[in-house]
C-alpha positions as CSV (number, residue, x, y, z in Angstrom):
1,M,-37.0,-105.3,-22.5
2,H,-33.9,-103.2,-23.5
3,F,-30.5,-104.7,-24.3
4,P,-27.9,-102.0,-23.9
5,F,-25.2,-104.1,-25.6
6,C,-27.3,-104.5,-28.8
7,T,-27.1,-101.6,-31.2
8,P,-30.1,-101.2,-33.6
9,Y,-29.7,-101.8,-37.3
10,P,-28.2,-98.5,-38.5
11,H,-30.8,-98.1,-41.3
12,A,-33.8,-99.2,-39.2
13,K,-35.5,-95.8,-39.2
14,K,-35.0,-95.1,-42.9
15,M,-37.7,-95.8,-45.5
16,P,-37.0,-99.0,-47.6
17,Q,-36.8,-97.0,-50.8
18,K,-34.1,-94.7,-49.4
19,I,-32.2,-97.7,-48.1
20,I,-32.3,-99.3,-51.5
21,K,-31.2,-96.1,-53.3
22,E,-28.2,-95.6,-50.9
23,T,-27.2,-99.2,-51.0
24,L,-27.3,-99.3,-54.8
25,G,-24.9,-96.3,-54.9
26,E,-22.6,-98.2,-52.6
27,L,-22.8,-101.3,-54.8
28,R,-22.1,-99.3,-57.9
29,S,-19.0,-97.9,-56.3
30,Q,-17.9,-101.4,-55.1
31,S,-18.4,-102.9,-58.6
32,T,-15.7,-100.6,-60.0
33,Q,-13.2,-101.9,-57.5
34,L,-13.7,-105.6,-58.2
35,D,-10.7,-107.3,-59.9
36,N,-12.8,-110.0,-61.5
37,T,-14.4,-108.6,-64.6
38,E,-17.1,-111.3,-64.5
39,S,-18.1,-110.5,-60.9
40,S,-18.0,-106.8,-61.8
41,H,-20.4,-107.3,-64.7
42,R,-22.7,-109.5,-62.7
43,L,-22.9,-106.9,-59.9
44,E,-23.5,-104.0,-62.4
45,S,-26.2,-106.0,-64.2
46,L,-27.9,-106.8,-60.9
47,V,-27.8,-103.2,-59.8
48,A,-29.4,-102.2,-63.1
49,S,-32.1,-104.9,-62.7
50,I,-32.9,-103.7,-59.2
51,E,-33.2,-100.1,-60.4
52,T,-35.6,-101.0,-63.2
53,S,-37.6,-103.5,-61.2
54,G,-41.2,-102.8,-60.3
55,G,-44.0,-103.8,-62.6
56,L,-44.8,-107.5,-62.9
57,R,-44.9,-109.7,-59.9
58,E,-43.1,-112.5,-61.8
59,K,-40.3,-110.2,-62.6
60,R,-39.9,-109.2,-59.0
61,H,-39.8,-112.9,-57.9
62,G,-37.1,-113.5,-60.4
63,L,-35.2,-110.5,-59.1
64,I,-35.4,-111.8,-55.5
65,E,-33.9,-115.1,-56.6
66,E,-31.2,-113.3,-58.6
67,I,-30.3,-111.3,-55.5
68,R,-30.1,-114.4,-53.3
69,S,-27.9,-116.1,-55.9
70,A,-25.6,-113.1,-56.0
71,I,-25.4,-113.1,-52.2
72,E,-24.1,-116.7,-52.3
73,H,-21.7,-115.8,-55.1
74,F,-20.2,-112.8,-53.3
75,E,-20.3,-113.9,-49.6
76,V,-16.9,-115.5,-49.4
77,E,-14.7,-113.2,-51.4
78,H,-16.7,-110.0,-51.0
79,P,-18.6,-110.1,-47.7
80,R,-19.4,-106.3,-47.9
81,I,-21.2,-106.7,-51.2
82,A,-23.1,-109.7,-49.9
83,E,-24.1,-107.6,-46.8
84,D,-25.3,-104.8,-49.0
85,L,-27.3,-107.1,-51.2
86,N,-28.9,-108.6,-48.1
87,R,-29.8,-105.1,-47.0
88,I,-31.6,-104.6,-50.3
89,L,-33.3,-108.0,-49.9
90,I,-34.6,-107.0,-46.4
91,A,-35.8,-103.6,-47.7
92,L,-37.7,-105.2,-50.5
93,S,-39.2,-107.6,-48.0
94,N,-40.2,-104.7,-45.8
95,M,-42.0,-103.2,-48.9
96,G,-43.9,-106.5,-49.3
97,I,-41.9,-107.7,-52.4
């Protein structure tokens, strides 16, 4: 069944790794625009953690929890950041992480 009023997710055809890389770039840019230094540092730290993740399964589980926590932190005052973090969470899920 086709729903003409529903547009597909804009990144649906891209590979999860590419989505993550592009979204991390967007988040890096957004972190420099935050007024709150604590939030800026938190976002920069999370971006670095995502970039260096991989290896141990326990580390990846902790990263997923860290991303979920950050989504809750940013969703009210910075919904775009929360949306981008959610996009990364979905891409990681699509990769089986």
